[in-house]
LUMTORDREN-545182 format. One record per residue (C-alpha): chain; residue in one letter; residue number from 0; x, y, z. Coordinates in Angstrom, 1 decimal, always signed. Last residue first. Layout:
{chain = A	res = A	n = NUM	x = X	y = Y	z = Z};
...
***
This chain:
{chain = A	res = A	n = 343	x = -27.2	y = -3.2	z = -20.1};
{chain = A	res = V	n = 342	x = -23.5	y = -4.6	z = -19.9};
{chain = A	res = P	n = 341	x = -21.2	y = -2.7	z = -21.9};
{chain = A	res = V	n = 340	x = -19.5	y = -4.6	z = -24.8};
{chain = A	res = P	n = 339	x = -16.3	y = -6.6	z = -24.8};
{chain = A	res = A	n = 338	x = -15.1	y = -7.4	z = -28.4};
{chain = A	res = P	n = 337	x = -16.7	y = -10.0	z = -30.3};
{chain = A	res = A	n = 336	x = -14.7	y = -13.0	z = -31.3};
{chain = A	res = P	n = 335	x = -12.4	y = -13.9	z = -34.3};
{chain = A	res = A	n = 334	x = -10.3	y = -16.8	z = -33.6};
{chain = A	res = L	n = 333	x = -6.7	y = -16.1	z = -32.3};
{chain = A	res = A	n = 332	x = -3.5	y = -16.7	z = -33.7};
{chain = A	res = N	n = 331	x = -2.1	y = -13.3	z = -32.1};
{chain = A	res = E	n = 330	x = +0.1	y = -15.1	z = -29.5};
{chain = A	res = P	n = 329	x = +1.4	y = -17.7	z = -31.8};
{chain = A	res = K	n = 328	x = +1.3	y = -21.0	z = -30.2};
{chain = A	res = G	n = 327	x = +4.7	y = -22.6	z = -29.3};
{chain = A	res = A	n = 326	x = +3.9	y = -22.5	z = -25.6};
{chain = A	res = Q	n = 325	x = +0.2	y = -22.0	z = -25.1};
{chain = A	res = P	n = 324	x = -1.2	y = -18.7	z = -24.3};
{chain = A	res = P	n = 323	x = -2.5	y = -18.1	z = -20.8};
{chain = A	res = A	n = 322	x = -6.1	y = -19.2	z = -20.5};
{chain = A	res = P	n = 321	x = -8.7	y = -16.6	z = -21.3};
{chain = A	res = L	n = 320	x = -10.5	y = -14.7	z = -18.5};
{chain = A	res = L	n = 319	x = -14.2	y = -14.6	z = -18.5};
{chain = A	res = G	n = 318	x = -14.7	y = -18.2	z = -18.9};
{chain = A	res = R	n = 317	x = -16.4	y = -18.6	z = -15.3};
{chain = A	res = S	n = 316	x = -13.4	y = -20.9	z = -14.3};
{chain = A	res = M	n = 315	x = -10.8	y = -18.4	z = -15.6};
{chain = A	res = W	n = 314	x = -12.5	y = -15.5	z = -13.8};
{chain = A	res = V	n = 313	x = -12.8	y = -17.3	z = -10.6};
{chain = A	res = D	n = 312	x = -8.8	y = -18.4	z = -10.8};
{chain = A	res = I	n = 311	x = -8.0	y = -14.8	z = -11.4};
{chain = A	res = L	n = 310	x = -10.0	y = -13.9	z = -8.1};
{chain = A	res = P	n = 309	x = -8.1	y = -16.5	z = -6.1};
{chain = A	res = Q	n = 308	x = -4.7	y = -15.4	z = -7.7};
{chain = A	res = M	n = 307	x = -4.9	y = -11.8	z = -6.5};
{chain = A	res = P	n = 306	x = -2.1	y = -12.0	z = -3.8};
{chain = A	res = E	n = 305	x = -0.3	y = -14.6	z = -6.1};
{chain = A	res = M	n = 304	x = -0.1	y = -12.2	z = -9.1};
{chain = A	res = E	n = 303	x = +3.3	y = -11.2	z = -8.5};
{chain = A	res = K	n = 302	x = +4.7	y = -14.7	z = -8.1};
{chain = A	res = D	n = 301	x = +2.9	y = -15.9	z = -11.4};
{chain = A	res = G	n = 300	x = +5.1	y = -13.5	z = -13.3};
{chain = A	res = I	n = 299	x = +4.0	y = -10.1	z = -15.0};
{chain = A	res = L	n = 298	x = +4.7	y = -8.7	z = -18.6};
{chain = A	res = N	n = 297	x = +4.6	y = -12.2	z = -20.3};
{chain = A	res = F	n = 296	x = +2.8	y = -10.7	z = -23.6};
{chain = A	res = L	n = 295	x = -0.5	y = -12.6	z = -22.8};
{chain = A	res = R	n = 294	x = -0.2	y = -12.7	z = -19.1};
{chain = A	res = G	n = 293	x = +0.1	y = -8.9	z = -18.5};
{chain = A	res = V	n = 292	x = -2.7	y = -8.2	z = -21.1};
{chain = A	res = N	n = 291	x = -5.1	y = -10.5	z = -19.5};
{chain = A	res = I	n = 290	x = -4.0	y = -9.3	z = -16.0};
{chain = A	res = F	n = 289	x = -4.6	y = -5.5	z = -16.9};
{chain = A	res = H	n = 288	x = -7.9	y = -6.3	z = -18.7};
{chain = A	res = I	n = 287	x = -9.2	y = -8.4	z = -15.6};
{chain = A	res = F	n = 286	x = -8.1	y = -5.2	z = -13.5};
{chain = A	res = C	n = 285	x = -10.0	y = -2.7	z = -15.3};
{chain = A	res = T	n = 284	x = -13.2	y = -4.8	z = -15.5};
{chain = A	res = N	n = 283	x = -13.0	y = -5.7	z = -11.7};
{chain = A	res = L	n = 282	x = -12.4	y = -2.2	z = -10.7};
{chain = A	res = E	n = 281	x = -15.5	y = -1.1	z = -12.7};
{chain = A	res = K	n = 280	x = -17.3	y = -4.0	z = -11.2};
{chain = A	res = Y	n = 279	x = -16.4	y = -2.7	z = -7.6};
{chain = A	res = A	n = 278	x = -17.9	y = +0.7	z = -8.2};
{chain = A	res = N	n = 277	x = -21.1	y = +0.4	z = -6.2};
{chain = A	res = I	n = 276	x = -20.1	y = +3.5	z = -4.1};
{chain = A	res = H	n = 275	x = -20.0	y = +1.5	z = -0.7};
{chain = A	res = W	n = 274	x = -18.4	y = -1.6	z = -2.7};
{chain = A	res = F	n = 273	x = -15.7	y = +0.5	z = -4.0};
{chain = A	res = P	n = 272	x = -15.0	y = +2.8	z = -0.9};
{chain = A	res = D	n = 271	x = -14.6	y = +1.1	z = +1.6};
{chain = A	res = L	n = 270	x = -15.1	y = -2.5	z = +1.0};
{chain = A	res = W	n = 269	x = -12.5	y = -3.0	z = -1.8};
{chain = A	res = H	n = 268	x = -10.2	y = -0.7	z = +0.0};
{chain = A	res = G	n = 267	x = -7.3	y = -2.6	z = +1.7};
{chain = A	res = H	n = 266	x = -7.4	y = -6.1	z = -0.1};
{chain = A	res = Y	n = 265	x = -8.5	y = -4.8	z = -3.4};
{chain = A	res = I	n = 264	x = -6.7	y = -1.6	z = -3.6};
{chain = A	res = H	n = 263	x = -3.5	y = -3.2	z = -2.1};
{chain = A	res = A	n = 262	x = -3.3	y = -5.7	z = -4.9};
{chain = A	res = Y	n = 261	x = -4.1	y = -3.2	z = -7.7};
{chain = A	res = C	n = 260	x = -1.2	y = -1.2	z = -6.6};
{chain = A	res = R	n = 259	x = +1.2	y = -4.2	z = -6.5};
{chain = A	res = M	n = 258	x = +0.0	y = -5.1	z = -10.1};
{chain = A	res = M	n = 257	x = +0.9	y = -1.5	z = -11.0};
{chain = A	res = Q	n = 256	x = +4.5	y = -1.9	z = -9.6};
{chain = A	res = R	n = 255	x = +4.9	y = -5.2	z = -11.6};
{chain = A	res = Y	n = 254	x = +3.6	y = -3.5	z = -14.9};
{chain = A	res = V	n = 253	x = +6.2	y = -0.7	z = -14.4};
{chain = A	res = S	n = 252	x = +9.0	y = -3.2	z = -13.9};
{chain = A	res = K	n = 251	x = +7.8	y = -5.2	z = -16.9};
{chain = A	res = I	n = 250	x = +7.9	y = -1.9	z = -19.0};
{chain = A	res = D	n = 249	x = +11.3	y = -1.3	z = -17.8};
{chain = A	res = S	n = 248	x = +12.8	y = -5.0	z = -18.7};
{chain = A	res = E	n = 247	x = +11.2	y = -4.7	z = -22.1};
{chain = A	res = F	n = 246	x = +12.4	y = -1.1	z = -22.9};
{chain = A	res = N	n = 245	x = +16.1	y = -1.8	z = -21.9};
{chain = A	res = E	n = 244	x = +17.2	y = -2.1	z = -25.5};
{chain = A	res = P	n = 243	x = +15.9	y = +1.1	z = -26.5};
{chain = A	res = F	n = 242	x = +12.8	y = +1.6	z = -28.4};
{chain = A	res = G	n = 241	x = +13.1	y = +2.9	z = -32.0};
{chain = A	res = S	n = 240	x = +10.3	y = +1.1	z = -33.7};
{chain = A	res = T	n = 239	x = +12.6	y = -1.6	z = -35.3};
{chain = A	res = K	n = 238	x = +14.0	y = -2.2	z = -31.8};
{chain = A	res = G	n = 237	x = +10.6	y = -2.6	z = -30.1};
{chain = A	res = L	n = 236	x = +11.7	y = -5.9	z = -28.2};
{chain = A	res = W	n = 235	x = +15.3	y = -6.7	z = -28.9};
{chain = A	res = E	n = 234	x = +17.6	y = -7.8	z = -31.4};
{chain = A	res = R	n = 233	x = +21.4	y = -7.5	z = -31.5};
{chain = A	res = G	n = 232	x = +23.1	y = -7.2	z = -34.9};
{chain = A	res = S	n = 231	x = +22.0	y = -7.7	z = -38.4};
{chain = A	res = L	n = 230	x = +24.3	y = -10.7	z = -39.0};
{chain = A	res = A	n = 229	x = +23.4	y = -12.4	z = -36.0};
{chain = A	res = S	n = 228	x = +19.8	y = -12.3	z = -36.9};
{chain = A	res = L	n = 227	x = +20.5	y = -13.4	z = -40.5};
{chain = A	res = P	n = 226	x = +22.0	y = -16.5	z = -39.1};
{chain = A	res = A	n = 225	x = +25.7	y = -17.1	z = -39.6};
{chain = A	res = N	n = 224	x = +26.9	y = -19.7	z = -42.2};
{chain = A	res = L	n = 223	x = +29.1	y = -17.3	z = -44.3};
{chain = A	res = S	n = 222	x = +30.7	y = -16.4	z = -41.1};
{chain = A	res = T	n = 221	x = +32.3	y = -13.1	z = -40.1};
{chain = A	res = P	n = 220	x = +29.7	y = -11.2	z = -42.3};
{chain = A	res = G	n = 219	x = +31.2	y = -8.0	z = -44.1};
{chain = A	res = L	n = 218	x = +31.8	y = -4.7	z = -42.4};
{chain = A	res = A	n = 217	x = +29.4	y = -2.0	z = -43.2};
{chain = A	res = I	n = 216	x = +30.5	y = +0.8	z = -45.4};
{chain = A	res = P	n = 215	x = +29.5	y = +4.5	z = -44.0};
{chain = A	res = T	n = 214	x = +28.8	y = +7.0	z = -46.8};
{chain = A	res = N	n = 213	x = +30.5	y = +10.2	z = -46.5};
{chain = A	res = A	n = 212	x = +32.5	y = +9.9	z = -49.8};
{chain = A	res = G	n = 211	x = +29.5	y = +8.3	z = -51.5};
{chain = A	res = P	n = 210	x = +28.6	y = +4.6	z = -51.7};
{chain = A	res = T	n = 209	x = +26.5	y = +5.2	z = -53.6};
{chain = A	res = S	n = 208	x = +25.7	y = +7.2	z = -56.9};
{chain = A	res = A	n = 207	x = +24.1	y = +3.9	z = -58.7};
{chain = A	res = G	n = 206	x = +21.8	y = +3.3	z = -55.9};
{chain = A	res = G	n = 205	x = +21.8	y = +2.4	z = -52.2};
{chain = A	res = S	n = 204	x = +20.7	y = -0.1	z = -49.7};
{chain = A	res = P	n = 203	x = +17.5	y = +1.8	z = -49.0};
{chain = A	res = Y	n = 202	x = +16.9	y = +2.4	z = -45.3};
{chain = A	res = A	n = 201	x = +14.4	y = +0.3	z = -43.5};
{chain = A	res = A	n = 200	x = +16.7	y = -1.9	z = -41.8};
{chain = A	res = P	n = 199	x = +18.4	y = +1.1	z = -40.1};
{chain = A	res = S	n = 198	x = +14.9	y = +1.5	z = -38.4};
{chain = A	res = Q	n = 197	x = +13.3	y = +4.8	z = -39.1};
{chain = A	res = F	n = 196	x = +12.4	y = +7.5	z = -36.9};
{chain = A	res = T	n = 195	x = +10.5	y = +10.4	z = -38.3};
{chain = A	res = V	n = 194	x = +7.5	y = +9.8	z = -35.9};
{chain = A	res = D	n = 193	x = +9.7	y = +10.9	z = -33.0};
{chain = A	res = V	n = 192	x = +7.6	y = +10.0	z = -29.8};
{chain = A	res = P	n = 191	x = +10.0	y = +7.7	z = -28.4};
{chain = A	res = F	n = 190	x = +8.9	y = +6.0	z = -25.0};
{chain = A	res = L	n = 189	x = +12.2	y = +5.1	z = -23.4};
{chain = A	res = N	n = 188	x = +14.2	y = +7.8	z = -24.7};
{chain = A	res = S	n = 187	x = +11.3	y = +10.2	z = -24.8};
{chain = A	res = D	n = 186	x = +11.0	y = +9.8	z = -21.1};
{chain = A	res = S	n = 185	x = +7.4	y = +10.9	z = -20.2};
{chain = A	res = I	n = 184	x = +6.4	y = +7.3	z = -19.8};
{chain = A	res = K	n = 183	x = +9.2	y = +6.6	z = -17.6};
{chain = A	res = G	n = 182	x = +8.8	y = +9.7	z = -15.4};
{chain = A	res = N	n = 181	x = +5.0	y = +9.2	z = -15.0};
{chain = A	res = I	n = 180	x = +5.9	y = +5.7	z = -13.7};
{chain = A	res = W	n = 179	x = +8.2	y = +7.0	z = -11.2};
{chain = A	res = K	n = 178	x = +5.8	y = +9.7	z = -10.0};
{chain = A	res = Q	n = 177	x = +3.0	y = +7.2	z = -9.8};
{chain = A	res = V	n = 176	x = +5.1	y = +4.7	z = -7.8};
{chain = A	res = L	n = 175	x = +6.3	y = +7.4	z = -5.6};
{chain = A	res = Q	n = 174	x = +2.6	y = +8.5	z = -5.0};
{chain = A	res = I	n = 173	x = +1.6	y = +4.8	z = -4.6};
{chain = A	res = Y	n = 172	x = +4.2	y = +4.3	z = -1.7};
{chain = A	res = Q	n = 171	x = +3.3	y = +7.6	z = +0.0};
{chain = A	res = C	n = 170	x = -0.4	y = +6.3	z = +0.2};
{chain = A	res = A	n = 169	x = +0.7	y = +2.9	z = +1.2};
{chain = A	res = P	n = 168	x = +2.6	y = +4.2	z = +4.1};
{chain = A	res = I	n = 167	x = +6.3	y = +3.5	z = +4.1};
{chain = A	res = K	n = 166	x = +8.3	y = +0.4	z = +5.0};
{chain = A	res = I	n = 165	x = +12.1	y = +0.6	z = +4.1};
{chain = A	res = P	n = 164	x = +14.4	y = -1.3	z = +1.8};
{chain = A	res = R	n = 163	x = +17.9	y = -0.1	z = +1.8};
{chain = A	res = K	n = 162	x = +19.1	y = +1.4	z = -1.5};
{chain = A	res = H	n = 161	x = +21.0	y = +4.2	z = +0.4};
{chain = A	res = N	n = 160	x = +18.6	y = +6.9	z = -1.0};
{chain = A	res = D	n = 159	x = +15.6	y = +4.7	z = +0.3};
{chain = A	res = L	n = 158	x = +14.4	y = +1.4	z = -1.4};
{chain = A	res = W	n = 157	x = +10.6	y = +1.0	z = -1.0};
{chain = A	res = T	n = 156	x = +8.9	y = -2.0	z = +0.6};
{chain = A	res = Y	n = 155	x = +5.9	y = -4.1	z = -0.2};
{chain = A	res = T	n = 154	x = +4.3	y = -6.0	z = +2.8};
{chain = A	res = H	n = 153	x = +2.8	y = -9.1	z = +2.1};
{chain = A	res = G	n = 152	x = +0.0	y = -10.7	z = +4.0};
{chain = A	res = S	n = 151	x = -2.8	y = -10.3	z = +1.5};
{chain = A	res = A	n = 150	x = -1.9	y = -6.9	z = +0.4};
{chain = A	res = S	n = 149	x = +0.5	y = -4.4	z = +1.9};
{chain = A	res = M	n = 148	x = +2.2	y = -1.1	z = +1.3};
{chain = A	res = T	n = 147	x = +2.5	y = -0.1	z = +5.0};
{chain = A	res = P	n = 146	x = +0.6	y = +2.4	z = +7.4};
{chain = A	res = C	n = 145	x = -2.6	y = +1.8	z = +5.7};
{chain = A	res = V	n = 144	x = -5.5	y = +3.3	z = +7.9};
{chain = A	res = D	n = 143	x = -3.4	y = +5.8	z = +9.7};
{chain = A	res = P	n = 142	x = -1.1	y = +6.8	z = +7.0};
{chain = A	res = N	n = 141	x = -3.9	y = +7.5	z = +4.6};
{chain = A	res = C	n = 140	x = -5.9	y = +5.7	z = +2.0};
{chain = A	res = I	n = 139	x = -9.5	y = +7.0	z = +2.4};
{chain = A	res = A	n = 138	x = -8.1	y = +10.7	z = +2.1};
{chain = A	res = V	n = 137	x = -9.0	y = +12.8	z = +5.2};
{chain = A	res = G	n = 136	x = -11.7	y = +15.3	z = +5.4};
{chain = A	res = T	n = 135	x = -13.0	y = +13.6	z = +8.3};
{chain = A	res = K	n = 134	x = -16.7	y = +13.4	z = +7.6};
{chain = A	res = E	n = 133	x = -16.7	y = +13.5	z = +3.9};
{chain = A	res = D	n = 132	x = -13.8	y = +11.2	z = +3.6};
{chain = A	res = P	n = 131	x = -11.4	y = +12.7	z = +1.1};
{chain = A	res = T	n = 130	x = -11.0	y = +11.0	z = -2.2};
{chain = A	res = R	n = 129	x = -7.5	y = +9.3	z = -2.6};
{chain = A	res = I	n = 128	x = -9.0	y = +6.0	z = -2.7};
{chain = A	res = I	n = 127	x = -11.0	y = +7.0	z = -5.7};
{chain = A	res = Q	n = 126	x = -7.9	y = +8.7	z = -7.5};
{chain = A	res = I	n = 125	x = -6.1	y = +5.4	z = -7.4};
{chain = A	res = M	n = 124	x = -8.8	y = +3.7	z = -9.3};
{chain = A	res = G	n = 123	x = -8.7	y = +6.2	z = -12.2};
{chain = A	res = D	n = 122	x = -4.8	y = +5.9	z = -12.0};
{chain = A	res = L	n = 121	x = -5.1	y = +2.2	z = -12.7};
{chain = A	res = L	n = 120	x = -7.1	y = +2.9	z = -15.9};
{chain = A	res = R	n = 119	x = -4.6	y = +5.5	z = -17.3};
{chain = A	res = Y	n = 118	x = -1.7	y = +3.0	z = -16.3};
{chain = A	res = Q	n = 117	x = -3.4	y = +0.3	z = -18.3};
{chain = A	res = E	n = 116	x = -3.5	y = +2.7	z = -21.1};
{chain = A	res = V	n = 115	x = +0.1	y = +3.8	z = -21.1};
{chain = A	res = V	n = 114	x = +1.3	y = +0.1	z = -20.7};
{chain = A	res = Q	n = 113	x = -1.0	y = -0.9	z = -23.7};
{chain = A	res = H	n = 112	x = +0.2	y = +1.7	z = -25.9};
{chain = A	res = A	n = 111	x = +3.6	y = +1.0	z = -25.3};
{chain = A	res = L	n = 110	x = +3.0	y = -2.7	z = -25.6};
{chain = A	res = W	n = 109	x = +1.5	y = -2.1	z = -29.1};
{chain = A	res = E	n = 108	x = +4.3	y = +0.0	z = -30.3};
{chain = A	res = G	n = 107	x = +7.1	y = -2.6	z = -29.0};
{chain = A	res = E	n = 106	x = +5.0	y = -5.4	z = -30.9};
{chain = A	res = E	n = 105	x = +5.0	y = -3.7	z = -34.4};
{chain = A	res = V	n = 104	x = +1.3	y = -3.2	z = -35.5};
{chain = A	res = L	n = 103	x = +0.3	y = -4.6	z = -38.9};
{chain = A	res = V	n = 102	x = -1.2	y = -7.7	z = -37.3};
{chain = A	res = P	n = 101	x = -3.0	y = -6.1	z = -34.6};
{chain = A	res = K	n = 100	x = -1.8	y = -7.1	z = -31.0};
{chain = A	res = A	n = 99	x = -4.1	y = -9.2	z = -29.0};
{chain = A	res = A	n = 98	x = -5.2	y = -7.5	z = -25.8};
{chain = A	res = L	n = 97	x = -8.7	y = -5.8	z = -26.7};
{chain = A	res = T	n = 96	x = -9.8	y = -8.9	z = -28.8};
{chain = A	res = M	n = 95	x = -8.5	y = -11.0	z = -25.9};
{chain = A	res = F	n = 94	x = -11.2	y = -9.4	z = -23.5};
{chain = A	res = N	n = 93	x = -13.9	y = -11.6	z = -25.2};
{chain = A	res = G	n = 92	x = -17.4	y = -10.4	z = -24.5};
{chain = A	res = K	n = 91	x = -19.4	y = -8.8	z = -21.6};
{chain = A	res = V	n = 90	x = -18.9	y = -5.3	z = -19.8};
{chain = A	res = I	n = 89	x = -19.4	y = -3.9	z = -16.3};
{chain = A	res = L	n = 88	x = -17.8	y = -6.9	z = -14.8};
{chain = A	res = N	n = 87	x = -18.9	y = -9.6	z = -12.3};
{chain = A	res = S	n = 86	x = -16.5	y = -11.2	z = -9.6};
{chain = A	res = Y	n = 85	x = -18.7	y = -10.3	z = -6.4};
{chain = A	res = E	n = 84	x = -20.8	y = -13.3	z = -6.7};
{chain = A	res = E	n = 83	x = -17.8	y = -15.5	z = -7.4};
{chain = A	res = R	n = 82	x = -16.0	y = -15.0	z = -4.2};
{chain = A	res = F	n = 81	x = -12.5	y = -13.5	z = -4.0};
{chain = A	res = F	n = 80	x = -13.7	y = -9.9	z = -3.8};
{chain = A	res = F	n = 79	x = -15.7	y = -11.0	z = -0.7};
{chain = A	res = P	n = 78	x = -12.8	y = -11.9	z = +1.3};
{chain = A	res = P	n = 77	x = -12.1	y = -15.6	z = +1.6};
{chain = A	res = R	n = 76	x = -13.9	y = -17.5	z = +4.5};
{chain = A	res = R	n = 75	x = -11.4	y = -18.2	z = +7.4};
{chain = A	res = S	n = 74	x = -10.4	y = -21.7	z = +8.2};
{chain = A	res = L	n = 73	x = -6.9	y = -21.4	z = +6.2};
{chain = A	res = S	n = 72	x = -6.3	y = -18.1	z = +8.0};
{chain = A	res = S	n = 71	x = -5.0	y = -19.9	z = +11.1};
{chain = A	res = Q	n = 70	x = -2.3	y = -21.6	z = +8.9};
{chain = A	res = S	n = 69	x = -1.0	y = -18.3	z = +7.5};
{chain = A	res = D	n = 68	x = -1.1	y = -16.6	z = +10.7};
{chain = A	res = S	n = 67	x = +0.9	y = -19.3	z = +12.3};
{chain = A	res = P	n = 66	x = +3.5	y = -19.4	z = +9.4};
{chain = A	res = S	n = 65	x = +4.3	y = -15.7	z = +10.2};
{chain = A	res = S	n = 64	x = +3.4	y = -13.0	z = +7.5};
{chain = A	res = N	n = 63	x = +5.7	y = -12.3	z = +4.8};
{chain = A	res = E	n = 62	x = +7.7	y = -9.3	z = +4.0};
{chain = A	res = F	n = 61	x = +8.4	y = -7.4	z = +0.7};
{chain = A	res = S	n = 60	x = +11.2	y = -6.8	z = -1.8};
{chain = A	res = M	n = 59	x = +10.3	y = -8.7	z = -4.7};
{chain = A	res = A	n = 58	x = +13.9	y = -10.2	z = -4.7};
{chain = A	res = Q	n = 57	x = +12.7	y = -12.2	z = -1.4};
{chain = A	res = H	n = 56	x = +10.7	y = -14.6	z = -3.6};
{chain = A	res = L	n = 55	x = +7.1	y = -15.1	z = -2.5};
{chain = A	res = A	n = 54	x = +5.6	y = -16.8	z = +0.4};
{chain = A	res = P	n = 53	x = +2.2	y = -18.2	z = +0.1};
{chain = A	res = S	n = 52	x = -0.6	y = -15.7	z = +0.7};
{chain = A	res = Q	n = 51	x = -2.9	y = -15.0	z = +4.0};
{chain = A	res = P	n = 50	x = -6.5	y = -14.7	z = +3.8};
{chain = A	res = V	n = 49	x = -8.2	y = -11.5	z = +4.5};
{chain = A	res = P	n = 48	x = -10.9	y = -11.5	z = +7.3};
{chain = A	res = S	n = 47	x = -14.4	y = -10.6	z = +6.3};
{chain = A	res = P	n = 46	x = -16.3	y = -7.3	z = +6.8};
{chain = A	res = S	n = 45	x = -19.9	y = -7.5	z = +7.0};
{chain = A	res = P	n = 44	x = -21.6	y = -6.8	z = +3.5};
{chain = A	res = A	n = 43	x = -22.3	y = -3.4	z = +2.6};
{chain = A	res = L	n = 42	x = -25.9	y = -2.4	z = +1.8};
{chain = A	res = S	n = 41	x = -26.6	y = -0.5	z = +4.9};
{chain = A	res = P	n = 40	x = -23.3	y = +1.6	z = +4.2};
{chain = A	res = N	n = 39	x = -24.8	y = +3.2	z = +1.3};
{chain = A	res = S	n = 38	x = -22.1	y = +5.6	z = -0.2};
{chain = A	res = Q	n = 37	x = -23.4	y = +8.0	z = -2.7};
{chain = A	res = F	n = 36	x = -21.8	y = +7.9	z = -6.2};
{chain = A	res = G	n = 35	x = -20.4	y = +10.9	z = -8.3};
{chain = A	res = I	n = 34	x = -16.9	y = +10.6	z = -6.7};
{chain = A	res = S	n = 33	x = -14.5	y = +13.7	z = -6.8};
{chain = A	res = S	n = 32	x = -11.0	y = +14.2	z = -7.8};
{chain = A	res = A	n = 31	x = -10.8	y = +13.1	z = -11.6};
{chain = A	res = G	n = 30	x = -7.6	y = +11.8	z = -12.8};
{chain = A	res = Q	n = 29	x = -4.3	y = +13.0	z = -13.9};
{chain = A	res = G	n = 28	x = -1.6	y = +10.7	z = -14.8};
{chain = A	res = N	n = 27	x = -0.2	y = +12.8	z = -17.5};
{chain = A	res = G	n = 26	x = +0.6	y = +10.0	z = -20.0};
{chain = A	res = K	n = 25	x = +2.6	y = +10.8	z = -23.2};
{chain = A	res = F	n = 24	x = +2.6	y = +7.8	z = -25.4};
{chain = A	res = S	n = 23	x = -0.3	y = +8.8	z = -27.5};
{chain = A	res = N	n = 22	x = +1.9	y = +11.9	z = -28.1};
{chain = A	res = G	n = 21	x = +3.3	y = +10.4	z = -31.2};
{chain = A	res = N	n = 20	x = +4.1	y = +6.9	z = -32.4};
{chain = A	res = G	n = 19	x = +1.5	y = +4.3	z = -33.1};
{chain = A	res = S	n = 18	x = -1.0	y = +2.5	z = -30.9};
{chain = A	res = K	n = 17	x = -4.3	y = +2.5	z = -32.6};
{chain = A	res = G	n = 16	x = -6.7	y = -0.6	z = -32.8};
{chain = A	res = T	n = 15	x = -9.4	y = +1.5	z = -31.1};
{chain = A	res = R	n = 14	x = -10.6	y = -1.7	z = -29.6};
{chain = A	res = G	n = 13	x = -14.4	y = -1.9	z = -28.6};
{chain = A	res = G	n = 12	x = -16.9	y = -1.0	z = -25.8};
{chain = A	res = F	n = 11	x = -14.4	y = -1.3	z = -23.2};
{chain = A	res = G	n = 10	x = -13.5	y = +2.4	z = -23.8};
{chain = A	res = Q	n = 9	x = -17.2	y = +3.3	z = -23.5};
{chain = A	res = R	n = 8	x = -17.4	y = +1.7	z = -20.2};
{chain = A	res = V	n = 7	x = -14.2	y = +3.3	z = -18.8};
{chain = A	res = S	n = 6	x = -15.2	y = +6.6	z = -20.1};
{chain = A	res = N	n = 5	x = -18.2	y = +6.5	z = -18.3};
{chain = A	res = F	n = 4	x = -16.5	y = +5.4	z = -15.0};
{chain = A	res = F	n = 3	x = -14.1	y = +8.6	z = -15.6};
{chain = A	res = A	n = 2	x = -17.3	y = +10.7	z = -15.9};
{chain = A	res = A	n = 1	x = -18.8	y = +9.4	z = -12.7};
{chain = A	res = M	n = 0	x = -15.5	y = +10.5	z = -11.0};
***
């Protein structure tokens, strides 16, 4: 696992600027299986109660705690990962340089690259909570410790074969999420890897020998006053790069499930193992990058971020997390800034 953390540090040292077609969209979802850090319980802060969170929308498929529990939690101190002294990162710099789309890259291509990269980072964090305990031989996240997929008073449910929401252990929920995400990423219809694809708009309009006998001829416009977008057919994110019409909704669903995994990791396992192995800064760094990309491209809503909103607010107050893009302002109209670099 130490090798993974080194790759995280190196990966945040600068942007690759590459997203293109090809096998870069193929994620194998594999991670390391051992941790190279030693636990030191004597350094661990004393456990702190986890505050409850406001109710979210029912369509998100989870349950809320009772109002009395929520009210009693107001007098409790926030968990350690919501406190400024534990919000540090392994890098310093402007995370927007890692998130902003390069000018010459199509947005669908860029978001496909980002989703695969965010899943790679999350998978590394998941491998940590799957590590067997040295004494018991049981994974850190197991059905006894985490009987439900929960975070900050919310219990996320899974749909069974009859489309009914059911509670399942967090480890099983996360395993199903990873299987589902891997299936999405490996689906060449959703994440095309055919580098020969060309948008119909890229084809030449013809020459002296066209149209031929087999050349389809498009119908004329129905209205001379119709906008070009209407005349060229339906538009959607990634269309010009060969992504299907459901691409945007699918990657938002992927992002939503990844957010739930991060929320459970923080609320269920920040102290053990991340604090014990001194890896909470790596977790923070992966998560702040995840949140920055999600907010910049509207891949995740405020409701899904609520279980982790206090930490997001801390990062914003410290200037570590850029403010969400303003309405009407181009997402990529950013002032030049240095990319994040590893902290010495």
